[in-house]
N, CA, C and O of each residue as an XYZ file, in Angstrom:
308
protein
N      39.451     58.888     75.567
C      40.639     59.707     75.594
C      41.384     59.592     76.921
O      42.615     59.564     76.937
N      40.668     59.526     78.007
C      41.321     59.516     79.318
C      42.062     58.213     79.545
O      43.153     58.226     80.115
N      41.508     57.092     79.122
C      42.093     55.786     79.401
C      43.049     55.301     78.308
O      43.349     54.108     78.251
N      43.527     56.184     77.452
C      44.428     55.785     76.391
C      45.891     55.854     76.802
O      46.762     55.511     76.003
N      46.181     56.279     78.001
C      47.567     56.366     78.449
C      48.074     54.995     78.857
O      47.312     54.156     79.337
N      49.352     54.780     78.663
C      49.966     53.493     78.964
C      51.066     53.690     79.997
O      51.676     54.758     80.060
N      51.326     52.657     80.816
C      52.390     52.747     81.807
C      53.626     51.972     81.367
O      54.488     51.664     82.190
N      53.720     51.657     80.097
C      54.875     50.916     79.594
C      56.115     51.792     79.750
O      56.158     52.926     79.273
N      57.102     51.253     80.416
C      58.321     51.999     80.668
C      58.350     52.671     82.026
O      59.411     53.105     82.472
N      57.216     52.766     82.689
C      57.144     53.402     83.991
C      56.781     52.432     85.115
O      56.497     52.858     86.234
N      56.791     51.148     84.825
C      56.448     50.177     85.862
C      57.510     50.112     86.949
O      57.224     49.660     88.058
N      58.731     50.553     86.655
C      59.777     50.554     87.680
C      59.465     51.573     88.769
O      59.866     51.385     89.917
N      58.756     52.649     88.429
C      58.360     53.623     89.448
C      57.346     52.986     90.395
O      57.415     53.181     91.608
N      56.422     52.239     89.848
C      55.438     51.544     90.672
C      56.126     50.495     91.539
O      55.801     50.356     92.718
N      57.071     49.757     90.966
C      57.802     48.733     91.716
C      58.617     49.324     92.855
O      58.594     48.792     93.965
N      59.341     50.419     92.604
C      60.116     51.056     93.672
C      59.209     51.649     94.738
O      59.504     51.566     95.930
N      58.111     52.244     94.309
C      57.168     52.807     95.272
C      56.565     51.753     96.177
O      56.450     51.954     97.386
N      56.184     50.636     95.595
C      55.637     49.544     96.398
C      56.691     48.952     97.322
O      56.396     48.637     98.475
N      57.913     48.798     96.829
C      58.982     48.243     97.661
C      59.280     49.142     98.849
O      59.342     48.675     99.987
N      59.467     50.435     98.589
C      59.750     51.364     99.677
C      58.566     51.494    100.626
O      58.739     51.517    101.845
N      57.364     51.579    100.066
C      56.180     51.739    100.902
C      55.934     50.549    101.812
O      55.695     50.717    103.008
N      55.990     49.360    101.258
C      55.776     48.170    102.073
C      56.890     47.967    103.083
O      56.638     47.550    104.213
N      58.137     48.263    102.680
C      59.245     48.149    103.624
C      59.094     49.158    104.758
O      59.382     48.842    105.913
N      58.649     50.358    104.440
C      58.442     51.378    105.474
C      57.339     50.967    106.439
O      57.492     51.117    107.651
N      56.240     50.455    105.922
C      55.125     50.044    106.782
C      55.534     48.880    107.688
O      55.272     48.906    108.890
N      56.171     47.870    107.115
C      56.585     46.723    107.925
C      57.667     47.101    108.927
O      57.707     46.558    110.031
N      58.543     48.028    108.551
C      59.563     48.501    109.479
C      58.918     49.253    110.637
O      59.325     49.095    111.788
N      57.928     50.058    110.339
C      57.223     50.818    111.372
C      56.476     49.886    112.327
O      56.363     50.178    113.518
N      55.970     48.775    111.812
C      55.215     47.840    112.647
C      56.107     46.926    113.488
O      55.633     46.336    114.458
N      57.387     46.799    113.135
C      58.275     45.889    113.871
C      59.308     46.682    114.657
O      58.934     47.416    115.572
N      60.583     46.564    114.341
C      61.660     47.132    115.165
C      61.927     48.605    114.945
O      62.414     49.279    115.852
N      61.623     49.122    113.772
C      61.762     50.535    113.444
C      63.214     51.012    113.517
O      63.514     51.998    114.190
N      64.109     50.312    112.825
C      65.476     50.785    112.664
C      65.919     50.574    111.221
O      65.202     49.968    110.425
N      67.100     51.075    110.893
C      67.568     51.067    109.509
C      67.840     49.663    108.986
O      67.571     49.369    107.822
N      68.364     48.807    109.831
C      68.700     47.448    109.400
C      67.448     46.678    108.998
O      67.442     46.022    107.956
N      66.405     46.744    109.790
C      65.179     46.022    109.425
C      64.505     46.640    108.210
O      63.857     45.930    107.442
N      64.645     47.955    108.019
C      64.091     48.571    106.812
C      64.738     47.987    105.566
O      64.040     47.658    104.606
N      66.057     47.854    105.563
C      66.723     47.319    104.382
C      66.479     45.829    104.210
O      66.489     45.332    103.084
N      66.262     45.114    105.290
C      65.890     43.698    105.159
C      64.527     43.564    104.492
O      64.351     42.765    103.573
N      63.559     44.359    104.966
C      62.232     44.331    104.340
C      62.279     44.852    102.906
O      61.565     44.351    102.039
N      63.118     45.858    102.655
C      63.239     46.370    101.289
C      63.795     45.301    100.354
O      63.342     45.174     99.217
N      64.771     44.534    100.826
C      65.325     43.455    100.012
C      64.264     42.388     99.723
O      64.178     41.882     98.604
N      63.477     42.056    100.710
C      62.420     41.050    100.523
C      61.394     41.531     99.506
O      61.041     40.802     98.579
N      60.913     42.768     99.681
C      59.894     43.279     98.763
C      60.474     43.610     97.387
O      59.754     43.585     96.388
N      61.755     43.916     97.332
C      62.404     44.087     96.038
C      62.417     42.763     95.283
O      62.225     42.739     94.067
N      62.639     41.673     95.989
C      62.569     40.353     95.361
C      61.189     40.058     94.803
O      61.061     39.494     93.717
N      60.159     40.438     95.541
C      58.800     40.241     95.035
C      58.524     41.100     93.797
O      57.849     40.657     92.867
N      59.044     42.318     93.791
C      58.816     43.192     92.635
C      59.599     42.719     91.405
O      59.141     42.895     90.276
N      60.770     42.125     91.618
C      61.512     41.534     90.498
C      60.768     40.311     89.982
O      60.691     40.086     88.774
N      60.225     39.530     90.894
C      59.469     38.344     90.504
C      58.203     38.717     89.726
O      57.801     38.005     88.805
N      57.578     39.843     90.107
C      56.384     40.314     89.406
C      56.723     41.086     88.139
O      55.826     41.571     87.449
N      58.010     41.202     87.828
C      58.518     41.883     86.643
C      58.175     43.368     86.619
O      57.960     43.944     85.553
N      58.124     43.992     87.809
C      57.975     45.434     87.885
C      59.328     46.127     87.971
O      59.442     47.312     87.659
N      60.357     45.390     88.394
C      61.711     45.920     88.488
C      62.665     44.997     87.742
O      62.425     43.793     87.659
N      63.740     45.550     87.201
C      64.746     44.679     86.569
C      65.531     43.898     87.616
O      65.557     44.270     88.789
N      66.158     42.832     87.193
C      66.816     41.934     88.145
C      68.082     42.526     88.756
O      68.521     42.052     89.804
N      68.682     43.540     88.143
C      69.889     44.120     88.720
C      69.580     44.902     89.995
O      70.490     45.147     90.787
N      68.334     45.300     90.218
C      68.006     46.036     91.441
C      68.124     45.153     92.676
O      68.459     45.642     93.755
N      67.855     43.865     92.532
C      67.998     42.973     93.681
C      69.473     42.752     94.019
O      69.820     42.550     95.183
N      70.335     42.791     93.010
C      71.772     42.671     93.262
C      72.280     43.911     94.003
O      73.047     43.795     94.959
N      71.857     45.085     93.564
C      72.266     46.330     94.226
C      71.736     46.382     95.655
O      72.460     46.785     96.566
N      70.490     45.983     95.862
C      69.952     46.012     97.227
C      70.629     44.973     98.116
O      70.762     45.195     99.319
N      71.058     43.851     97.555
C      71.804     42.868     98.335
C      73.174     43.415     98.736
O      73.616     43.203     99.865
N      73.842     44.106     97.836
C      75.135     44.710     98.161
C      74.976     45.749     99.265
O      75.770     45.779    100.206
N      73.970     46.589     99.159
C      73.724     47.613    100.195
C      73.374     46.950    101.520
O      73.833     47.393    102.572
N      72.577     45.910    101.482
C      72.197     45.204    102.710
C      73.412     44.568    103.380
O      73.539     44.631    104.602
N      74.301     43.962    102.610
C      75.503     43.357    103.185
C      76.403     44.427    103.797
O      76.973     44.210    104.866
N      76.540     45.562    103.148
C      77.361     46.647    103.697
C      76.774     47.163    105.005
O      77.512     47.401    105.961
N      75.475     47.335    105.056
C      74.830     47.825    106.287
C      74.930     46.794    107.402
O      75.177     47.157    108.552
N      74.745     45.532    107.089
C      74.882     44.492    108.103
C      76.322     44.412    108.616
O      76.538     44.217    109.812
N      77.296     44.558    107.738
C      78.696     44.498    108.154
C      79.042     45.690    109.048
O      79.699     45.514    110.074
N      78.621     46.872    108.684
C      78.945     48.040    109.501
C      78.218     48.019    110.842
O      78.758     48.485    111.846
N      77.000     47.481    110.868
C      76.291     47.412    112.143
C      76.869     46.340    113.042
O      76.837     46.492    114.263
N      77.397     45.259    112.484
C      78.043     44.218    113.276
C      79.407     44.666    113.790
O      79.799     44.335    114.909
N      80.115     45.410    112.973
C      81.424     45.893    113.371
C      81.321     46.900    114.516
O      82.243     47.014    115.324
N      80.218     47.623    114.591
C      80.018     48.597    115.651
C      79.676     47.968    117.001
O      79.849     48.606    118.040
N      79.190     46.715    116.996
C      78.803     46.054    118.262
C      79.967     45.585    119.078
O      79.778     45.019    120.155
C-alpha cells in the first residue's frame, strides 16, 4: 500500500527543486551573487531538460531571464 504512489505528473517539481538546489549550492561555493546563480540555474536547467524532468520551454524562459539579467548588469557597469 505504501509504495503504490506514483510521481507521474510531478517530476517537474523534482526537476525545479534539483535545479534551484544545485544552483544555490554552486553559487554559494563560488562568487555568491545573482548573476552566477542564474548562470548555474541555466546550466542545471539544461541537465534537467535533458533528463526529461522538465519540459523544454523552461530552458527558453531561463535563457530569456539570464539574458535580461546579464544586460542589466552590464548596463550598470
